[in-house]
N, C-alpha and C positions, 0 to 999 in steps of 0.2 A: 374184193374184185376191183380192179382198176378199169375205169372206162376210158381214160385217156392216158396214153403213155407217150412221152416225148423224150427221145434220146438226147442226152446232154452232149454226147460225143459221137462223132461218126467214126467210120473205120480209119479216117485220116487224123483222128483226134482233134477235130475242130469243133468248137462249141457253138451251138445255135444261139443266136441272140435276136431279140425282137427290135427292129429299127426300121426307119424309113429310108428308102433309097433316094439318091439325088434327084432322080426323075420325079418321084412322088412329091418331094419338097418343092421342086420347081413348078409343077402343075398346081399345087396348093397355093403357092405365092402368086402365081399368075391369076388364078381365080379371085383371090382376095384383092389383088391390085385392080382387076377389072371392075369388081363390085365397088371398090372405093372410088375409082375414076368416074363411073356412071353416077354414083351417089353425089359426088362433089359437083359435077356438072349440073345435075338436077337441082341441087340445093342453091347453086349460084344463080340459075335462071329464076328459081322461086324467089330468092332474095331480091333480085332486081325487079321482078314484077311487083313484089310487095312495096318496094321503095316508091315506084311511080304511082301505085294505087294509093299509098299513104299521102303523097303530095297532092293528088287529085282530091282526096277527101278533105285535106286541109284547105284547099281552095274553095271547095263547096261549103265547108264550115264557115269560112270567113265571109263568103257571099251571104250565107244565111244570117250571120251576125249583123252585117250591114243592113240586110233586109228587115230583120227583127227590130233593130234600133230605129230604123225609119218608120216602120209600122207603129211602133210605140210613140214616136215623136219625141224621143228622149234627147234632150239637149246635153252636149258635153259641158263640163264645168270649165269654161274658158271665157275670157273677156270678149272674144270674137262672137260668142253665142249668147252672152248674158243680155238681159233686157236693156234696151229695146230691140236688139238684134233678133232676127227670125231664123229658125232652122229651116232649110230648104230641102236637103236630101243627105243621104249617106252614099258614098261611092267607093268602088274598087277601081283603082287606077294602076295600070301596069307601068312601072318606072323603066325597067329594062327586062331582058329575057330571064333574069334571075330574081327580080324584086318586084313586089307590089305593095300598095298601101291601102288601108281602109281610112277614109277621111269623112268628117262631118262638114257639110257645106252650109255655112251660115251667112247671113247678110253682112256680117262684120268681117268675114274671112273664112279661111279653111283651117280646120282643126284635125291634126293627125290622131287617129284613134289607135291604129296598129300598123307597124311596119313589119313586113315579112320577107325573109330571104330564103329562097328555095334551096334544096340540096345542090351541091356543085355539079352533079351529073344530070339534073333536070332543068329544062328550059320551058318557058311559057310563051305562047304567041300573044300578040297584041290584038285584042278583039276590035270589032267595029260596032259600036262606038267605044272609044276609050276616053274617059272613064265610063264605067257602067254605073249609072245612078239609080238608086231606089228612092223615089220621092216619098215624103212623109205622109203618114196617115192613110196609106193604101191608095195613093194616087197613081201608082204604076211605076214604070221605069222610063228611061230616056231612049229605049230601044224602039225603033219604028214598029207600028202595028203590023201584025202577021209576020214579023221577022224574028230572028234569033241572033244572039251574040254568042260566039263560040270561042272558048279558050282551049287550045290544044297544048297539052303537056307532053314533051318528048324527052326520052332518056338517051343521053349520049352513049355511043358505043353499042347500042342495041336498036332494034326496030320497035321497041315498046312505046306506045302512045296511049294517052287517055284524053278523052274529050269531056269538057264541062260546058253545058249549054244553058243559056238563060233566055227565056222567052220574053216577049214584050209585056206579058202579064206578070212577070216576076217568078215564073216557075223555074227552079234550078234542078237540072238533071246531070 
């Protein structure tokens, strides 16, 4: 007993074949194209947000580096800081909208610890005060009491911004 019987030929002798119509193919391609388009836009936005968040975390990490070196009172190996010269502080100084340095400030001169260039589409604002100094052995910062220094990172071509705040007590957020 046959449950399914499909004629191979009609009365006009045309064979049935299983295939997609042009309309079905166009609808399928349109759906795939829309899904790809939405996915690409979402990924691009995600990627841009990650880039600026990464730059902000890098700035926070470098601020914490300067702070920890100052708290430890660790002198860099340089003639400017060797005895009898005294280590005063570590600072983050904004050079321009794309660059900043971490420097050790000794009585004999300034020693560059780290020079950083931000990604080409990220800019950084100049804080008040510039440079931000972390004084040695937990003596605080050069930021006035009850005030904050704010660094604003902005991504070109988008409205993405990240803010890094340093309090007068040295708290980095």
